[in-house]
C-alpha positions as CSV (number, residue, x, y, z in Angstrom):
1,X,30.8,-87.9,-11.5
2,X,29.6,-84.2,-12.6
3,X,30.8,-81.3,-10.3
4,X,29.3,-77.9,-10.1
5,X,32.2,-76.3,-11.7
6,X,30.7,-77.8,-14.7
7,X,27.9,-76.8,-14.1
8,X,28.1,-73.2,-14.0
9,X,31.9,-72.7,-14.5
10,X,32.9,-70.3,-17.5
11,X,33.2,-72.9,-19.7
12,X,30.2,-74.7,-18.0
13,X,27.2,-76.4,-19.3
14,X,24.8,-73.2,-19.0
15,X,27.5,-70.7,-20.6
16,X,27.6,-73.5,-23.5
17,X,24.2,-73.6,-23.9
18,X,22.7,-69.7,-22.8
19,X,24.0,-67.0,-24.8
20,X,24.1,-63.8,-22.9
21,X,25.3,-66.1,-19.7
22,X,27.4,-63.9,-17.5
23,X,30.1,-66.5,-15.6
24,X,30.0,-64.5,-11.4
25,X,33.1,-65.8,-9.8
26,X,31.6,-65.2,-7.0
27,X,28.8,-67.5,-7.2
28,X,30.8,-70.4,-8.5
29,X,32.8,-70.0,-5.1
30,X,29.1,-70.3,-2.7
31,X,27.9,-73.3,-5.2
32,X,31.4,-74.8,-4.6
33,X,31.1,-74.2,-0.8
34,X,28.0,-75.6,-0.9
35,X,29.0,-79.4,-2.7
36,X,32.2,-79.1,0.2
37,X,29.4,-79.1,2.6
38,X,27.2,-81.5,1.3
39,X,30.0,-84.0,0.5
40,X,31.4,-83.3,3.7
41,X,28.2,-83.5,5.6
42,X,28.4,-79.9,7.5
43,X,26.3,-77.0,8.0
44,X,27.1,-73.7,5.7
45,X,25.9,-70.3,6.1
46,X,26.7,-67.8,3.3
47,X,26.1,-64.2,2.9
48,X,25.9,-62.9,-0.6
49,X,24.5,-59.7,-2.1
50,X,22.0,-59.1,-4.7
51,X,23.4,-60.4,-8.6
52,X,25.7,-63.0,-7.2
53,X,23.4,-65.4,-7.6
54,X,22.4,-66.9,-4.9
55,X,19.9,-69.4,-6.2
56,X,21.8,-71.4,-8.1
57,X,24.8,-71.5,-6.5
58,X,22.8,-73.9,-3.6
59,X,20.6,-75.3,-6.6
60,X,22.9,-76.8,-8.3
61,X,25.1,-78.6,-6.3
62,X,21.3,-79.7,-4.3
63,X,20.5,-81.0,-7.5
64,X,23.3,-82.7,-8.3
65,X,23.9,-84.5,-4.8
66,X,19.6,-85.3,-5.2
67,X,20.0,-86.7,-8.8
68,X,23.5,-89.4,-7.5
69,X,26.1,-87.1,-8.9
70,X,28.7,-86.6,-5.9
71,X,29.9,-89.8,-5.1
72,X,29.4,-91.6,-1.8
73,X,26.7,-90.2,-0.8
74,X,23.1,-91.1,-0.7
75,X,20.2,-88.2,-0.5
76,X,16.9,-89.1,-1.7
77,X,15.3,-85.1,-1.4
78,X,16.5,-82.2,0.0
79,X,14.4,-78.9,1.3
80,X,14.7,-75.4,0.2
81,X,13.1,-72.9,2.6
82,X,13.4,-69.1,1.2
83,X,11.2,-66.2,0.9
84,X,12.0,-64.8,-2.2
85,X,11.6,-68.1,-5.2
């Protein structure tokens, strides 16, 4: 099972593959909160400033859930609604 930390962590897949990748602790914290909300089937509201990495923070755990990487959940699709992407 792949976790959000495996992707966005300081030694994660993105850090390994992208030269100059900047690990952002706030981004990982937000992503893990999103991951926990998905796993717990709870709503989550997050506010974060410019440069935190909000897009990856919600997209990575959502993609993992839809791809079946989170145990015990049968999420077949997700809707992302945003003004900036």
